[in-house]
MARBA-668972 format. One line per field, with one value per residue: x, y, z of N, C-alpha, C in turn; residue in three letters. Coordinates in nm, 4 decimals, m for minus. Layout:
N
n.px <- c(X ...)
n.py <- c(Y ...)
n.pz <- c(Z ...)
ca.px <- c(X ...)
ca.py <- c(Y ...)
ca.pz <- c(Z ...)
c.px <- c(X ...)
c.py <- c(Y ...)
c.pz <- c(Z ...)
code <- c(ALA ...)
***
This chain:
260
n.px <- c(1.2960 1.0644 0.9425 0.6663 0.6577 0.4501 0.3495 0.1635 m0.0234 m0.2103 m0.4118 m0.7275 m0.7120 m0.4511 m0.4862 m0.6644 m0.4987 m0.3181 m0.4837 m0.5580 m0.3100 m0.2297 m0.4212 m0.3246 m0.1210 0.1152 0.3922 0.4053 0.5436 0.4487 0.3738 0.2890 0.1523 0.0293 0.0795 m0.1024 m0.3071 m0.1647 m0.1000 m0.3556 m0.4299 m0.2359 m0.3078 m0.5617 m0.4989 m0.3244 m0.4916 m0.6862 m0.5351 m0.3415 m0.1157 0.0680 0.3326 0.3314 0.4825 0.5450 0.6138 0.5829 0.5797 0.6324 0.6630 0.7556 0.9361 1.2689 1.4154 1.2373 1.2135 1.4735 1.4752 1.2825 1.4120 1.6195 1.4814 1.4009 1.6238 1.7297 1.5616 1.4258 1.3010 1.0399 0.8602 0.7360 0.4943 0.4037 0.1914 0.1292 0.0404 m0.0414 m0.3167 m0.3551 m0.5502 m0.5636 m0.5252 m0.1927 m0.0627 m0.1731 m0.0532 0.1816 0.5351 0.6048 0.3884 0.4200 0.6584 0.5693 0.3720 0.5182 0.7208 0.5753 0.4252 0.5952 0.8859 0.9072 0.8196 1.0220 1.2439 1.1726 1.1590 1.4267 1.5450 1.4278 1.5392 1.8002 1.7709 1.6664 1.4892 1.5595 1.3901 1.2110 0.9227 0.7869 0.5399 0.3704 0.1436 0.0029 m0.1739 m0.4535 m0.4330 m0.1705 m0.1266 m0.1390 m0.0797 m0.2336 m0.4161 m0.4817 m0.4595 m0.2045 0.0453 0.0050 m0.0599 0.1800 0.3598 0.2617 0.2982 0.5760 0.6264 0.5086 0.6740 0.9228 0.8661 0.8165 1.0614 1.2298 1.1184 1.2286 1.5011 1.5511 1.4733 1.6301 1.7205 1.5705 1.3496 1.0398 0.8385 0.5480 0.3167 0.0215 m0.2626 m0.5157 m0.8474 m1.0564 m1.0953 m1.3190 m1.3032 m1.2787 m1.5640 m1.5705 m1.4180 m1.5744 m1.7905 m1.6610 m1.5922 m1.8447 m1.8923 m1.7376 m1.8559 m2.0021 m1.8018 m1.6000 m1.7450 m1.8057 m1.5548 m1.4778 m1.3905 m1.4245 m1.2031 m1.1433 m1.1867 m0.9854 m0.7571 m0.7846 m0.7623 m0.5088 m0.3398 m0.3779 m0.2709 m0.0040 0.0681 0.0627 0.2777 0.2588 0.3652 0.2558 m0.0621 m0.3712 m0.6467 m0.9787 m1.2434 m1.3657 m1.1747 m0.9668 m1.0857 m1.1294 m0.8679 m0.7705 m0.9393 m0.8726 m0.6208 m0.6484 m0.7265 m0.6293 m0.3642 m0.4170 m0.6970 m0.7430 m0.6325 m0.8035 m1.0431 m0.9838 m0.9152 m1.1576 m1.3172 m1.1787 m1.1151 m1.3175 m1.3234 m1.1797 m0.9342 m0.7841 m0.7035 m0.4941)
n.py <- c(0.2506 0.1047 0.1465 0.1469 0.1959 0.3726 0.4336 0.6554 0.7382 0.9407 0.8797 0.7037 0.4200 0.3970 0.5411 0.3706 0.1501 0.2691 0.3197 0.0594 m0.0543 0.1130 0.0449 m0.1979 m0.1269 m0.0322 0.1813 0.4571 0.5785 0.7957 0.8813 1.0951 1.2936 1.5291 1.7644 1.8826 1.6895 1.4822 1.5886 1.6073 1.3362 1.2331 1.3602 1.2486 0.9754 0.9732 1.0761 0.8786 0.6555 0.6843 0.5606 0.5069 0.6241 0.8646 0.9703 1.1936 1.2787 1.4803 1.3826 1.3686 1.1000 1.0965 1.2943 1.3600 1.5214 1.5519 1.2895 1.2380 1.4199 1.3020 1.0631 1.1721 1.2799 1.0497 0.9088 0.8346 0.6528 0.3268 0.0509 m0.1847 m0.2710 m0.2101 m0.0602 m0.0378 0.1498 0.3625 0.4953 0.5643 0.5594 0.6245 0.6258 0.5993 0.6351 0.5631 0.7501 0.9869 1.0684 1.2831 1.3560 1.4171 1.3080 1.0375 0.9832 1.0428 0.8454 0.5993 0.6366 0.6924 0.4595 0.2346 0.2868 0.4428 0.2639 0.0720 0.2238 0.2999 0.0505 m0.0311 0.1643 0.1030 m0.1465 m0.0829 0.0416 m0.1230 m0.3182 m0.6096 m0.7945 m0.7698 m0.6717 m0.6583 m0.5159 m0.4985 m0.3271 m0.4272 m0.4945 m0.6580 m0.5987 m0.6304 m0.8781 m0.9140 m0.7708 m0.4549 m0.2896 0.0565 0.0915 0.0667 0.1604 0.1756 m0.0958 m0.2164 m0.0977 m0.1911 m0.4610 m0.4732 m0.4133 m0.6349 m0.8441 m0.7680 m0.7889 m1.0654 m1.1785 m1.0662 m1.1836 m1.4324 m1.3755 m1.2405 m1.4127 m1.5613 m1.3771 m1.2969 m1.1570 m1.0844 m1.0796 m0.9656 m0.9538 m0.8118 m0.8436 m0.6685 m0.6118 m0.3607 m0.0886 0.0457 0.3540 0.6842 0.8979 0.9612 0.7554 0.5320 0.5851 0.5680 0.2957 0.1832 0.2543 0.0821 m0.1618 m0.4955 m0.6869 m0.5368 m0.4322 m0.6646 m0.7422 m0.5408 m0.4146 m0.3052 m0.0636 m0.1310 m0.4053 m0.4924 m0.4161 m0.5770 m0.8406 m0.8210 m0.7810 m1.0236 m1.2005 m1.1174 m1.1743 m1.4491 m1.4965 m1.5059 m1.4991 m1.3973 m1.2840 m1.2999 m1.1009 m1.1698 m1.3773 m1.3615 m1.2296 m1.4173 m1.6315 m1.5151 m1.4638 m1.7246 m1.8271 m1.6686 m1.7583 m1.9645 m1.8540 m1.7441 m1.5052 m1.2961 m1.2849 m1.2174 m0.9565 m0.8234 m0.8407 m0.6947 m0.4465 m0.3675 m0.3208 m0.1333 0.0885 0.2662 0.4378 0.7036 0.8081 1.0399 1.1544 1.2593)
n.pz <- c(2.2759 2.0556 1.7265 1.4904 1.1512 0.9340 0.6135 0.3951 0.5789 0.5974 0.4274 0.3798 0.4102 0.5180 0.7564 0.8867 0.9296 1.1086 1.3328 1.4037 1.4670 1.6731 1.8609 1.9333 2.0906 1.9800 1.9251 1.7063 1.3997 1.1737 0.8340 0.5596 0.2928 0.3796 0.6231 0.8006 0.8198 0.9329 1.1828 1.2921 1.2952 1.4671 1.7086 1.7504 1.7832 2.0060 2.1975 2.2207 2.2730 2.5081 2.6094 2.4140 2.1949 1.9433 1.6598 1.3854 1.0423 0.7668 0.4203 0.0753 m0.1146 m0.3711 m0.3962 m0.3827 m0.2013 0.0146 0.0979 0.1902 0.4031 0.5652 0.6358 0.7824 0.9972 1.1245 1.1926 1.4399 1.5470 1.6297 1.4543 1.4556 1.2788 0.9473 0.7526 0.4363 0.2886 0.1280 m0.1926 m0.5381 m0.7252 m1.0112 m1.3027 m1.6407 m2.0014 m2.1096 m2.2718 m2.1957 m1.9653 m1.7889 m1.7774 m1.5143 m1.3747 m1.4286 m1.2925 m1.0348 m0.9915 m1.0068 m0.8133 m0.5794 m0.5480 m0.5770 m0.5601 m0.3262 m0.1282 m0.1452 m0.0656 0.1982 0.3171 0.2934 0.4539 0.7040 0.7488 0.8059 1.0435 1.2349 1.4825 1.6873 1.5730 1.2718 1.0979 0.7815 0.5869 0.2916 0.0889 m0.1908 m0.4885 m0.6470 m0.9079 m0.9682 m1.0693 m1.3417 m1.6692 m1.7403 m1.9603 m1.9937 m1.7265 m1.6857 m1.5788 m1.3031 m1.2448 m1.3213 m1.1404 m0.8947 m0.9395 m0.9426 m0.6733 m0.5556 m0.6566 m0.5504 m0.2767 m0.2455 m0.3178 m0.1194 0.1028 0.1123 0.0947 0.3327 0.5262 0.7047 0.8756 1.0880 0.9990 0.8604 0.5644 0.4262 0.1674 0.0601 m0.1517 m0.2242 m0.3639 m0.5057 m0.2786 m0.0537 0.0095 0.0102 m0.0721 m0.3473 m0.4488 m0.3881 m0.5532 m0.7974 m0.7999 m0.8295 m1.0911 m1.2363 m1.2718 m1.2238 m1.1505 m1.0229 m0.8090 m0.6663 m0.5796 m0.4126 m0.0894 0.2537 0.4094 0.6741 0.6798 0.5043 0.6493 0.8806 0.7717 0.6616 0.8859 1.0162 0.8268 0.8230 1.0867 1.0805 0.9282 0.6515 0.3149 0.0769 m0.0072 m0.1594 m0.1205 m0.0397 m0.1479 m0.4004 m0.5536 m0.5447 m0.6814 m0.9353 m1.0144 m1.0331 m1.2381 m1.4592 m1.5198 m1.6954 m1.9279 m2.2504 m2.2994 m2.4772 m2.4817 m2.2155 m2.2159 m2.3933 m2.2556 m2.0207 m2.1342 m2.2522 m2.0285 m1.8729 m2.0240 m2.0210 m1.8067 m1.6056 m1.3708 m1.1737 m0.9234 m0.7881)
ca.px <- c(1.1562 1.0518 0.8339 0.6146 0.6511 0.3351 0.3408 0.0258 m0.1069 m0.3161 m0.5193 m0.8277 m0.6575 m0.3392 m0.5406 m0.7191 m0.3839 m0.2658 m0.5727 m0.5501 m0.1792 m0.2323 m0.5034 m0.2403 m0.0205 0.2406 0.4347 0.3977 0.6040 0.3581 0.4069 0.1947 0.1852 m0.0334 0.1189 m0.2222 m0.3761 m0.0809 m0.1188 m0.4896 m0.4275 m0.1549 m0.3889 m0.6672 m0.4417 m0.2713 m0.6045 m0.7548 m0.4393 m0.2391 0.0019 0.1620 0.3977 0.3071 0.5628 0.5100 0.6917 0.5212 0.6725 0.5879 0.7624 0.8072 1.0296 1.3937 1.4514 1.1480 1.2484 1.5949 1.4362 1.2132 1.5133 1.6926 1.3942 1.3810 1.7508 1.7627 1.4558 1.4401 1.1734 1.0062 0.7720 0.7100 0.3752 0.4057 0.0524 0.1184 0.0332 m0.1211 m0.3844 m0.3966 m0.5958 m0.5946 m0.4336 m0.0551 m0.0228 m0.2288 0.0317 0.2945 0.6560 0.5973 0.2893 0.4809 0.7512 0.4892 0.3072 0.6171 0.7895 0.4819 0.3715 0.6985 1.0170 0.8952 0.8142 1.1550 1.3326 1.1348 1.2003 1.5726 1.5743 1.3882 1.6351 1.9230 1.7359 1.5723 1.4999 1.6076 1.2962 1.1460 0.8110 0.7622 0.4099 0.3510 0.0091 0.0051 m0.3088 m0.4821 m0.3897 m0.0312 m0.1173 m0.1324 m0.0762 m0.3671 m0.4325 m0.5508 m0.4194 m0.0777 0.1541 m0.0305 m0.0455 0.3227 0.4222 0.2199 0.3633 0.7141 0.6226 0.4779 0.7942 1.0235 0.8252 0.8329 1.2054 1.2847 1.0678 1.3267 1.6339 1.5642 1.4085 1.7238 1.7673 1.4641 1.2700 0.9317 0.7850 0.4138 0.2574 m0.1210 m0.3157 m0.6603 m0.9138 m1.0977 m1.1195 m1.4210 m1.2474 m1.3491 m1.6910 m1.5460 m1.3680 m1.6900 m1.8653 m1.5798 m1.6071 m1.9751 m1.8869 m1.6576 m1.9377 m2.0291 m1.6804 m1.5336 m1.8289 m1.7923 m1.4212 m1.4526 m1.4028 m1.4024 m1.0648 m1.1308 m1.1756 m0.8519 m0.6605 m0.7989 m0.7070 m0.3647 m0.2735 m0.3812 m0.1759 0.1311 0.0911 0.0874 0.3997 0.2288 0.4471 0.1749 m0.2021 m0.4765 m0.7551 m1.1147 m1.2734 m1.3938 m1.0469 m0.8953 m1.1515 m1.1051 m0.7276 m0.7603 m1.0086 m0.8015 m0.5005 m0.6800 m0.7616 m0.5130 m0.3311 m0.4859 m0.8356 m0.7343 m0.6085 m0.9251 m1.1412 m0.9425 m0.9245 m1.2979 m1.3769 m1.1056 m1.0990 m1.4346 m1.3158 m1.0570 m0.9196 m0.6594 m0.7369 m0.3729)
ca.py <- c(0.2434 0.0499 0.2093 0.0928 0.3003 0.3583 0.5341 0.6747 0.7448 1.0403 0.8220 0.6294 0.2888 0.4184 0.5789 0.2495 0.0747 0.3386 0.2984 m0.0809 m0.0761 0.1846 m0.0344 m0.3085 m0.0709 m0.0074 0.3192 0.4802 0.6882 0.7996 0.9792 1.1167 1.4207 1.6445 1.7879 1.9101 1.5631 1.4052 1.6476 1.5674 1.1936 1.2151 1.4020 1.1494 0.8504 0.9892 1.0973 0.7511 0.5565 0.7678 0.4833 0.4933 0.7442 0.8807 1.0721 1.2055 1.3678 1.4814 1.3487 1.3236 0.9984 1.1188 1.4062 1.3114 1.6037 1.5208 1.1555 1.2535 1.4870 1.2004 0.9744 1.2491 1.2934 0.9192 0.8362 0.7865 0.5629 0.1836 0.0057 m0.3260 m0.3027 m0.1045 m0.0847 0.0448 0.1623 0.4735 0.4625 0.6555 0.4749 0.6992 0.5374 0.6641 0.5890 0.6008 0.8680 1.1061 1.1055 1.3734 1.2976 1.4321 1.2144 0.9043 0.9722 1.0436 0.7152 0.4947 0.6616 0.6812 0.3250 0.1324 0.3319 0.4864 0.1445 0.0118 0.3087 0.2903 m0.0826 m0.0264 0.2457 0.0289 m0.2552 m0.0288 0.0985 m0.2244 m0.3874 m0.7467 m0.8572 m0.6706 m0.7177 m0.5703 m0.5420 m0.4168 m0.3329 m0.4259 m0.4916 m0.7671 m0.5515 m0.6698 m1.0151 m0.9197 m0.6413 m0.3974 m0.1736 0.1728 0.0990 m0.0028 0.2030 0.1338 m0.2409 m0.2482 m0.0552 m0.2842 m0.5881 m0.4593 m0.4238 m0.7749 m0.9254 m0.7315 m0.8447 m1.2113 m1.2059 m1.0317 m1.2759 m1.5408 m1.3184 m1.1947 m1.5097 m1.6089 m1.2610 m1.2616 m1.0537 m1.1394 m0.9896 m1.0040 m0.8670 m0.8397 m0.7975 m0.6469 m0.5539 m0.2232 m0.0599 0.1506 0.4572 0.8125 0.8952 0.9577 0.6217 0.4414 0.6134 0.5147 0.1500 0.1534 0.2752 m0.0233 m0.2780 m0.6002 m0.7516 m0.4469 m0.4220 m0.7890 m0.7527 m0.4270 m0.4383 m0.1874 m0.0546 m0.2021 m0.5480 m0.5121 m0.4068 m0.6966 m0.9556 m0.7994 m0.8039 m1.1676 m1.2646 m1.0846 m1.2463 m1.5896 m1.5050 m1.5316 m1.4210 m1.3318 m1.3188 m1.2318 m1.0794 m1.1798 m1.4998 m1.3291 m1.1992 m1.5442 m1.7076 m1.4497 m1.4864 m1.8649 m1.8464 m1.6004 m1.8333 m2.0573 m1.7770 m1.6944 m1.3681 m1.2028 m1.2718 m1.1397 m0.8161 m0.7681 m0.8282 m0.5827 m0.3224 m0.3302 m0.2744 m0.0251 0.2049 0.3522 0.5225 0.7785 0.8475 1.1140 1.2347 1.3041)
ca.pz <- c(2.2317 1.9201 1.6515 1.3648 1.0496 0.8446 0.5073 0.3497 0.6993 0.5838 0.3480 0.4571 0.4457 0.6082 0.8864 0.9497 0.9801 1.2274 1.4466 1.4435 1.5296 1.8010 1.9518 1.9808 2.1794 1.9089 1.9024 1.5622 1.3248 1.0593 0.7321 0.4513 0.2268 0.4442 0.7620 0.8799 0.8455 1.0255 1.3157 1.3372 1.3252 1.5877 1.8234 1.7705 1.8320 2.1420 2.2878 2.2411 2.3238 2.5722 2.6493 2.3029 2.1444 1.8003 1.5934 1.2438 0.9569 0.6333 0.3124 m0.0554 m0.1484 m0.5066 m0.3876 m0.3226 m0.0868 0.1258 0.1467 0.2707 0.5274 0.6449 0.6924 0.8831 1.1142 1.1887 1.1958 1.5739 1.5924 1.6044 1.3984 1.4633 1.1666 0.8504 0.6712 0.3157 0.2451 0.0335 m0.3348 m0.6207 m0.8237 m1.1307 m1.4097 m1.7676 m2.1051 m2.0807 m2.3480 m2.1319 m1.8526 m1.8070 m1.7202 m1.3688 m1.3204 m1.4363 m1.1791 m0.9125 m0.9746 m0.9807 m0.6866 m0.4675 m0.5342 m0.5646 m0.5122 m0.1875 m0.0436 m0.1448 0.0147 0.3396 0.3612 0.3059 0.5717 0.8239 0.7676 0.8658 1.1745 1.2799 1.6099 1.6691 1.4813 1.1854 1.0150 0.6663 0.5259 0.1721 0.0300 m0.3371 m0.5453 m0.7403 m1.0401 m0.9871 m1.1201 m1.4885 m1.7374 m1.7467 m2.0472 m1.9365 m1.5857 m1.7081 m1.4912 m1.1670 m1.2359 m1.3285 m1.0149 m0.7906 m0.9691 m0.8966 m0.5280 m0.5278 m0.6837 m0.4515 m0.1479 m0.2446 m0.3178 0.0112 0.2048 0.1186 0.1175 0.4710 0.6152 0.8057 0.9512 1.1816 0.9313 0.7785 0.4620 0.3821 0.0650 0.0428 m0.2793 m0.2179 m0.4796 m0.4794 m0.1370 m0.0421 0.0976 m0.0006 m0.1442 m0.4909 m0.4810 m0.3860 m0.6760 m0.9062 m0.7981 m0.8875 m1.2365 m1.3002 m1.3011 m1.1255 m1.1014 m0.9278 m0.6887 m0.5910 m0.5196 m0.3231 0.0536 0.3369 0.4563 0.8012 0.6458 0.4473 0.7595 0.9645 0.7015 0.6456 1.0138 1.0420 0.7362 0.8690 1.2124 1.0465 0.8492 0.5111 0.2227 m0.0278 0.0131 m0.2343 m0.0247 m0.0913 m0.2217 m0.5408 m0.6193 m0.5601 m0.7888 m1.0637 m1.0487 m1.0750 m1.3649 m1.5673 m1.5547 m1.8034 m2.0475 m2.3254 m2.2616 m2.5662 m2.4351 m2.0924 m2.2485 m2.4535 m2.1472 m1.9349 m2.2128 m2.2716 m1.9046 m1.8091 m2.1105 m2.0063 m1.6884 m1.5765 m1.2315 m1.1581 m0.8069 m0.7220)
c.px <- c(1.1520 0.9269 0.7911 0.5983 0.5336 0.3390 0.1960 m0.0717 m0.2225 m0.4291 m0.6150 m0.7724 m0.5413 m0.3841 m0.5987 m0.6078 m0.3303 m0.3526 m0.5665 m0.4189 m0.1706 m0.3123 m0.4261 m0.1274 0.1127 0.2687 0.4483 0.4838 0.5300 0.3997 0.3004 0.2241 0.1337 0.0088 m0.0037 m0.2958 m0.2957 m0.0957 m0.2528 m0.4918 m0.3470 m0.2360 m0.4982 m0.6125 m0.3925 m0.3820 m0.6738 m0.6635 m0.3213 m0.1117 0.1064 0.2213 0.3769 0.3887 0.5224 0.6083 0.6278 0.6235 0.5956 0.6953 0.8159 0.9102 1.1554 1.4317 1.3663 1.1762 1.3733 1.5649 1.3644 1.3142 1.5935 1.6105 1.3830 1.5104 1.7869 1.6576 1.4889 1.3032 1.1588 0.9152 0.7630 0.5922 0.3766 0.2663 0.0369 0.1141 m0.0554 m0.1848 m0.4430 m0.4374 m0.6354 m0.4993 m0.2925 m0.0145 m0.0782 m0.1516 0.1230 0.4174 0.6535 0.5002 0.3413 0.5743 0.6742 0.4278 0.4078 0.6827 0.6969 0.4379 0.4790 0.8289 1.0127 0.8932 0.9506 1.2500 1.3003 1.1730 1.3509 1.6134 1.5437 1.4866 1.7635 1.8985 1.6396 1.5968 1.5503 1.5200 1.2256 1.0384 0.7862 0.6296 0.3903 0.2106 0.0222 m0.1400 m0.3287 m0.4426 m0.2470 m0.0178 m0.1080 m0.1228 m0.2181 m0.3692 m0.5208 m0.5310 m0.2764 0.0290 0.1277 m0.0087 0.1011 0.3946 0.3874 0.2807 0.5082 0.7211 0.5970 0.6021 0.9042 0.9920 0.8538 0.9801 1.2660 1.2366 1.1594 1.4654 1.6569 1.5143 1.4998 1.7780 1.6607 1.3766 1.1661 0.8820 0.6517 0.3637 0.1120 m0.1702 m0.4672 m0.7151 m0.9476 m1.1304 m1.2120 m1.3757 m1.3294 m1.4780 m1.6697 m1.4925 m1.4824 m1.7744 m1.7931 m1.5924 m1.7393 m1.9719 m1.8148 m1.7362 m1.9372 m1.9026 m1.6101 m1.6135 m1.8160 m1.6582 m1.3955 m1.4795 m1.3829 m1.2561 m1.0436 m1.1137 m1.0361 m0.7454 m0.6651 m0.7337 m0.5555 m0.2898 m0.2713 m0.2803 m0.0325 0.1651 0.1215 0.2137 0.3771 0.3153 0.3622 0.0308 m0.2905 m0.5968 m0.8915 m1.1361 m1.2971 m1.2647 m0.9648 m0.9540 m1.1206 m0.9609 m0.7065 m0.8208 m0.9308 m0.6731 m0.5229 m0.7182 m0.6351 m0.4895 m0.4031 m0.6293 m0.8387 m0.7222 m0.7325 m1.0320 m1.1096 m0.9576 m1.0682 m1.3577 m1.3101 m1.0900 m1.2122 m1.4220 m1.1808 m1.0543 m0.7835 m0.6774 m0.6134 m0.3032)
c.py <- c(0.1991 0.1069 0.1231 0.2082 0.2721 0.4703 0.5441 0.6904 0.8428 0.9935 0.7430 0.4948 0.3033 0.4561 0.4604 0.1614 0.1377 0.3130 0.1542 m0.1105 m0.0058 0.1066 m0.1535 m0.2593 m0.0411 0.1426 0.3412 0.5970 0.6922 0.9086 0.9804 1.2540 1.5436 1.6569 1.8094 1.7808 1.4767 1.4566 1.6036 1.4204 1.1656 1.2501 1.2996 1.0225 0.8628 1.0151 0.9653 0.6461 0.6295 0.6919 0.4728 0.6291 0.7507 0.9987 1.0796 1.2962 1.3647 1.4535 1.3085 1.2273 1.0105 1.2302 1.3615 1.3890 1.5730 1.3818 1.1626 1.3213 1.3900 1.1080 1.0447 1.2591 1.1633 0.8442 0.7803 0.6906 0.4180 0.1295 m0.1459 m0.3696 m0.1826 m0.1483 0.0131 0.0465 0.2669 0.4235 0.5616 0.5753 0.5582 0.6001 0.6198 0.6092 0.6435 0.7296 0.9975 1.1476 1.2212 1.3039 1.3051 1.3314 1.0702 0.8832 0.9635 0.9058 0.6070 0.5140 0.6436 0.5384 0.2197 0.1826 0.3738 0.3689 0.0779 0.0921 0.2997 0.1547 m0.0869 0.0522 0.1694 m0.0842 m0.2061 0.0369 0.0035 m0.2685 m0.5292 m0.8228 m0.7488 m0.7368 m0.6138 m0.6111 m0.4444 m0.4370 m0.3174 m0.4194 m0.6153 m0.7283 m0.5946 m0.8034 m1.0242 m0.7788 m0.5884 m0.2755 m0.0681 0.1851 0.0466 0.0330 0.1633 m0.0159 m0.2816 m0.2119 m0.1498 m0.4232 m0.5858 m0.4732 m0.5681 m0.8618 m0.8947 m0.7961 m0.9942 m1.2494 m1.1789 m1.1263 m1.3964 m1.4877 m1.2840 m1.2952 m1.5595 m1.4951 m1.2078 m1.1483 m1.1216 m1.0343 m1.0454 m0.9037 m0.9073 m0.7745 m0.7839 m0.6043 m0.4092 m0.2055 0.0611 0.2554 0.5857 0.7974 0.8875 0.8221 0.5217 0.4612 0.5558 0.3627 0.1093 0.1630 0.1629 m0.1509 m0.3840 m0.6618 m0.6662 m0.4374 m0.5478 m0.7981 m0.6460 m0.4628 m0.3067 m0.1820 m0.1294 m0.3533 m0.5786 m0.5103 m0.5326 m0.8184 m0.9431 m0.8299 m0.9530 m1.2406 m1.2405 m1.1610 m1.3936 m1.6075 m1.5368 m1.4427 m1.3397 m1.3785 m1.2335 m1.2219 m1.0883 m1.3023 m1.4721 m1.3018 m1.3262 m1.6267 m1.6476 m1.4709 m1.6289 m1.8845 m1.7852 m1.6733 m1.9251 m1.9855 m1.7327 m1.5467 m1.2663 m1.1786 m1.1921 m0.9911 m0.7506 m0.7447 m0.7070 m0.4504 m0.2738 m0.2700 m0.1474 0.0983 0.3061 0.4544 0.5928 0.8098 0.9145 1.2106 1.2933 1.4140)
c.pz <- c(2.0854 1.8535 1.5329 1.2674 0.9561 0.7414 0.4594 0.4641 0.6863 0.4927 0.4353 0.5016 0.5434 0.7469 0.9609 1.0047 1.1084 1.3495 1.4966 1.5152 1.6648 1.9044 2.0069 2.0710 2.1131 1.8984 1.7526 1.5170 1.1925 0.9612 0.6235 0.3942 0.3002 0.5902 0.8504 0.9159 0.9427 1.1682 1.3746 1.3771 1.4518 1.7126 1.8540 1.8338 1.9756 2.2434 2.3209 2.3039 2.3886 2.6098 2.5379 2.2662 1.9936 1.7477 1.4476 1.1718 0.8182 0.5251 0.1873 m0.1055 m0.2903 m0.5107 m0.3137 m0.1969 0.0347 0.1832 0.2343 0.4041 0.6212 0.7129 0.8020 1.0117 1.1931 1.2149 1.3333 1.6306 1.5572 1.5625 1.4103 1.3507 1.0743 0.7638 0.5542 0.2539 0.1349 m0.1106 m0.4066 m0.7327 m0.9384 m1.2393 m1.5318 m1.8730 m2.0816 m2.1513 m2.2884 m2.0063 m1.8906 m1.7462 m1.5679 m1.3077 m1.3267 m1.3177 m1.0477 m0.8862 m0.9361 m0.8447 m0.5672 m0.4413 m0.5110 m0.5026 m0.3660 m0.0916 m0.0335 m0.0556 0.1644 0.3977 0.3853 0.4311 0.7000 0.8526 0.8340 1.0014 1.2461 1.4234 1.5825 1.5702 1.4016 1.1017 0.9056 0.6034 0.4104 0.1163 m0.1202 m0.3869 m0.6324 m0.8824 m1.0722 m1.0590 m1.2715 m1.5452 m1.7518 m1.8378 m1.9812 m1.7846 m1.5764 m1.6061 m1.3464 m1.1495 m1.2367 m1.1999 m0.9014 m0.8133 m0.9226 m0.7448 m0.4854 m0.5453 m0.5825 m0.3172 m0.1414 m0.2422 m0.1799 0.1209 0.2194 0.1541 0.2637 0.5733 0.7259 0.8921 1.0457 1.1274 0.8430 0.6801 0.4148 0.2796 0.0468 m0.0854 m0.2685 m0.3532 m0.4499 m0.3314 m0.1275 0.0590 0.0871 m0.0814 m0.2942 m0.5352 m0.4838 m0.5118 m0.7980 m0.9142 m0.8607 m1.0398 m1.3093 m1.3275 m1.1917 m1.0677 m0.9959 m0.7982 m0.6024 m0.5192 m0.4143 m0.1773 0.1285 0.3797 0.5874 0.7773 0.5927 0.5568 0.8451 0.8989 0.6839 0.7740 1.0486 0.9541 0.7810 0.9973 1.1876 0.9621 0.7034 0.4219 0.1255 m0.0136 m0.0782 m0.1413 m0.0935 m0.1765 m0.3697 m0.6166 m0.6414 m0.6740 m0.9255 m1.1082 m1.0993 m1.2137 m1.4818 m1.6084 m1.6741 m1.9323 m2.1192 m2.2960 m2.3494 m2.5243 m2.3049 m2.1230 m2.3098 m2.3467 m2.0598 m2.0085 m2.2237 m2.1453 m1.8524 m1.8956 m2.0907 m1.8934 m1.6796 m1.4274 m1.2164 m1.0415 m0.7375 m0.7990)
code <- c(UNK UNK UNK UNK UNK UNK UNK UNK UNK UNK UNK UNK UNK UNK UNK UNK UNK UNK UNK UNK UNK UNK UNK UNK UNK UNK UNK UNK UNK UNK UNK UNK UNK UNK UNK UNK UNK UNK UNK UNK UNK UNK UNK UNK UNK UNK UNK UNK UNK UNK UNK UNK UNK UNK UNK UNK UNK UNK UNK UNK UNK UNK UNK UNK UNK UNK UNK UNK UNK UNK UNK UNK UNK UNK UNK UNK UNK UNK UNK UNK UNK UNK UNK UNK UNK UNK UNK UNK UNK UNK UNK UNK UNK UNK UNK UNK UNK UNK UNK UNK UNK UNK UNK UNK UNK UNK UNK UNK UNK UNK UNK UNK UNK UNK UNK UNK UNK UNK UNK UNK UNK UNK UNK UNK UNK UNK UNK UNK UNK UNK UNK UNK UNK UNK UNK UNK UNK UNK UNK UNK UNK UNK UNK UNK UNK UNK UNK UNK UNK UNK UNK UNK UNK UNK UNK UNK UNK UNK UNK UNK UNK UNK UNK UNK UNK UNK UNK UNK UNK UNK UNK UNK UNK UNK UNK UNK UNK UNK UNK UNK UNK UNK UNK UNK UNK UNK UNK UNK UNK UNK UNK UNK UNK UNK UNK UNK UNK UNK UNK UNK UNK UNK UNK UNK UNK UNK UNK UNK UNK UNK UNK UNK UNK UNK UNK UNK UNK UNK UNK UNK UNK UNK UNK UNK UNK UNK UNK UNK UNK UNK UNK UNK UNK UNK UNK UNK UNK UNK UNK UNK UNK UNK UNK UNK UNK UNK UNK UNK UNK UNK UNK UNK UNK UNK UNK UNK UNK UNK UNK UNK)
***
C-alpha cells in the first residue's frame, strides 16, 4: 500500500490538502502537533472516504525526539508523495524572539520539511512526488518578518535544487509560493490589518490547494500563486533593494503575529 505524507495536517491549509487528496483516493499518513485534531481529522476522512486508509502520528517538527518517533512510526510504510505544509509564520522584530522561538520557526518551516523529504526518499515508491509550500515572502528579505522569509527562502532554494538533482530518479519536486491565506478568523483579521496589497494577494485555502495540485500534476518546479503576487514580484525586480526594504519595513513594522 502506498501512502501520501502530509505535514501540518491539523492546520486549515493542511486539512484542505488532506481532504483534496482523500477525494482522489490517496491513502494518507498525516501529522501535526495536536493528537486530538489528528484523531478528529482521521475520523472525518475515513467516514467520508471509506475506501482509503488514513494513519496519523502527532509530531512537533521542532522537537528532535518527536521527529524520531514519527520516523519510527512510519518506517514500514511506502510513500508516493509528500506534502510539506507545516510552518510557523511568526512576525515581529528579530530582537523580540527567544532562542526557543527561533529554533521553532526555523525547524517547523524549513528543517522539518527537509527531514520529511529525506525520510520519504528512503521509503519511496517507484515514483515520488514532493510538494513544498513556501511563500511569496521567500522572494526577498523582509524586515520585521525576517526569520519567516529567510526560512521560506531556504525551502524554495532547496526545492528548486532538488527538482534537478532528483529529476532522473523518477521524482518530481514542486514548490508553490502563495500570498496570504485566509484560514482562521484571527488570520483573516490580521490580513485586513496589513492593507490593500495583502488583501489583494490573499486567497482561500481551497484555492491554494487546487492551484498547487494542478501545478504538481503538470510537473512545475516553482509557481507563484495569484496574478497579483506575480505582478508585484515582477514590479519589485525593477526597484533598488534599498527602496524595497524601506517599502517592506514601513508596511510590516506596524503589526505583530505570534500565534504559536
